[in-house]
N, C-alpha and C positions, 0 to 999 in steps of 0.2 A: 179764694172762693167766697162768694157772697153768703152771709147768713140768712137762714130762713126763721121765720116766726112760727111758733106752734100755738094753734087755738086752744082755747079753753076746753077740757075735756078729751083734747087729742093726745094719745101717748107720745112722749118724747122721742126724738129721732134717735136711732140707734147710732152711738158715735164709733166710728169705724177708722182704723189705721190700715192703710194699703201698703204692702211690701212687695216690690218687684224690681229686679236689677235691670230689666229693659225698660228705658224711659218712655218709649211710646206706648208700650203696654201699660206701664204705671199710669200714665197721663189719660189714656183711654178709660181704664177701669176707674180711676178716681173721679173723672168727670161722668161717667155713666152713673155711678152710684150717688153721686152728689146730686144728679137730676132726678133721682128716684124717690118719691115720697116715702119718708119713714127713715131716711138715712141722713148722716152728717159725716163727710169726710173730714176728720180733724187733722190729718197729716198723711203725706205720702212719701215714702222713704225708697231708696235705691239700694242703700249700702248696708250690709249686716251690721257694721259697727254703729249705725244710726238708730237701729231698731229699739234697743233699750233705753236710750236717752228720750226717744220720741215716746215711749210708753209712759216713762216717768213723768214727763211734761204734760201729755194730754189726757193719761187715763183712759184710754178706749175701753168701750164695752166689748167689741170684737176686732180681732186682727184677721185681715185677709193676708196670708204669708206665702210667699214663693218658696218652694222647697230648694231650688236650684240656685241659691246664691252663692256667689263667690266668698271665700273666707269661711265663716261659720255657715253652714247650711241650715235648712230650715228645722231639722230635727234637733239641732244644737240650740237653736234660738228658742224653740219651744221651752225647754229647760229653763234658759235665761229669762224669758218673760214671765214664766209661771213663778219664779223666785222672786221677782220685783212686783208682781201685779197678779195674784192668784185668782182674782175674780174675773180676769180677762179671759174670753172665749175666743177659741183659734179655729179658723178654717185654712186648710193648707191647700195650695194649688201646685199641680206639677205638670210638666209637659208629657211625661210617661208614668202612668200610675203602675208601678211595680208592687207586687204582693207585699214584698218585704218592708217597702217603704210605707205603704198603707197601714200595715200592722203596727209598725213602730211608731208612726205618727199617732194613731188612736191610743196606743198603750201610753204614750207620754203626755196624753191630754188633749190632742186635737179632737174636735167634734165633728169635723168633716174633711174629706180629702177629695178634691175635684180636679178634673182635667181642665188645663188652661184653654182648652179649645171648647169648653162648655157655653151653651148659648147664655146670654144676659138673664133670660127668664129663669133658667135653671140656678144661675149664680144667686139672683135675688131670693129664690124660694130658699136655697140652702143657708144663706146668710141669715134669713129671718129665723129659720130653725135653730141655727147655731145660737144666735142672740137669746133665744128662749131656753137655751141649755139643753137642747136635744141633740143626741147623736143622729146625724143627718148623712146617710149613705145611700147611694143608688144601688139598684139590682145587681150591677156589675161587680161592685165592690163588696158589698154585704158578705157573700160567702167567704170572702178572703179572711174576715176578722171573726168569723163565728163557726168555722168548721171545728169538729171534734179535735181536741187536742191543742188548740190555738187559743187558749184561755186569755181573755183580756185582764183578768184579776189577778193580782198578786196574792201570796199565801196569807198575809194578815186579812187581806179584803175577804177572802174565802171564808177565814176563821170567823170573822165577824158576822158574815151573812148566814153562816151555819147556825149561829146561836140566835141570830134574828128569827130563823125559821122556827125556832121553838116558841117564839112569842114573848121573848125576854124583853124587858125595857132596857134603856141605855146603861142604867145602873147596874142591873143584872148582868149585862153583857161584859161590862167592865170589870166586874167582880169575878165572873167566870174565866176571863182571859187575862186576868191581872194587869189590866191597862186602865189608864186614867180615862175618865169620861169624855173629856175633850178629845183625846186620842180617838176613842170610839166614834165619836161624831165626825171627826176629820177623814177617818177610814171609810166610813159608811157613806159620806159625801162623795169621796173618790170613786167608789163603786157605783154609786147612783150616775155621777157624771159619765164614766166609762160606758155604762150601759144604756144611757139616754132613759133612765128610769124616772118615774114621778117621786118615789120615795124609797126608803130602805126595804119595805115589804115588796114593792114591785121590783126592785133590784134582785131581791132574793128569788122571785118567782122567774125572772128571766135567766138568772145564773142557774137555777135548778133545771129549767128547760133545755138548757145548753149542756147540762151534765157536768158542771164545773163545781158542784158542791158535794 
């Protein structure tokens, strides 16, 4: 693929890795994204075993990841990718969006789960949101991951946000919960990412509104 230059003052292109085991779909997606302003397709792979090597080589900002890969599926690869490149943001595609798959994907770190039949315009909008670190879910999927009793946060994340709600600083949270300050920051960042929040205070507000605290 040809490289495009970025003008002075223009935000750099979003570096994206596309993963799909259907080569025609893979080629079409990669070509469409590469032709879209603001995206640079750094690699396109069709086999699950090639995903982590591609991530290590290209360090993409975003991965568009097919759920239904043979071998290790998209959910398993979510963990693999986050282990080697935690800063990478992931949008998952699936032919049939099942409630359990969507909830598991979001809980494991995906910022979007979209239908493979979604129009290109929706795909582009979703990927821009994911690149910005936003949890990007459409109206059909959102109730699946926010209904009462289906908390996205683990126990430690809830504990940290409960103390955040008191107005405590990072140091005070660490002392209250007997955790290292670095651990508190990591836990808070995880909660922020899962909830698509702006900061730990916004994450606390969202979690409280959902009844998770």
